[in-house]
N, C-alpha and C positions, 0 to 999 in steps of 0.2 A: 803476570807481574814480573818485572825483570830484577834480579838481584846480582850483585857482584861478588868476586872471591872473597872479598873481605867479610861480607855477611855469612857466607857458607863457613869460613874459618871461625867466625864468632860463635855460630850455632855449634860447630864441633867442639869448640874449646868448652863451651857450657856443658855439653854432653860429657866430656871427659871429666870435668870437675864434679859433676853429678855421680859419675861412675866411681870416681876415686872416693867420694864420701859414701857410697853404697858399700864399697868394698867386696867382698865375696858374695854379697847378696844381690849384686847386680846381675840382671836388670829387674828382677822382681820387686826389689826394694823402692825402685823409682818407677814403677809402673805407670803412674799417672803422668809423671814428667816425659817418659818416653812416648806415651800416646800425644802429648802437647807438642813435643818436637816433631813427630811424625806429621801432626796436622799441620804445623807451620811449613814444614817441607812442602807439603801437598799445596798449601795456599801460595807459596812462593813459586809453584810450577817446577820445582826441582825434578831433574830426571832421575831415574834409578841409581845412577852412580853418585849423584849428589847427594840423594837421601841416605844411601849406604855410608857416604862419607860422613854425614852428621851423626847418624844413629850407631855407626860402628857395626861391624860385621855380627857380633853377637846380638846387639840391640836390634839390628835389621831382621835377623831370624826370630827373635822373641815376638816383635811387633807383628810380623807376618804370620806366624803361627797363632798368635792370639786373634788377629782378625779372621782367620780361617775358622776358628772354634764356633760351634753352635751357640746361639745366644743363651740357652739354659745353662751350659757350662760356664759362660762368662758370669752370669748372675751368681753362681756358686762361689766363683773365685773373688767376686766383689764382696760377699758376705762374709768370707773368712778373715 
């Protein structure tokens, strides 16, 4: 699926608003929203640089470290 720069900027703006609302608890406070943004990026076939632009550097590292975790660790995080 092809998207334009306007869509990329809209997603990045959404992440920035979520980040502002989360404050110092970013990105953990908006864990689910970050995963959804990541999934949207993947569905739109964004490349690495576009995904990083949407999620931000901290968000990008957070999502990638989460995805690299073993499933049992993820289950414990969800239960907390």
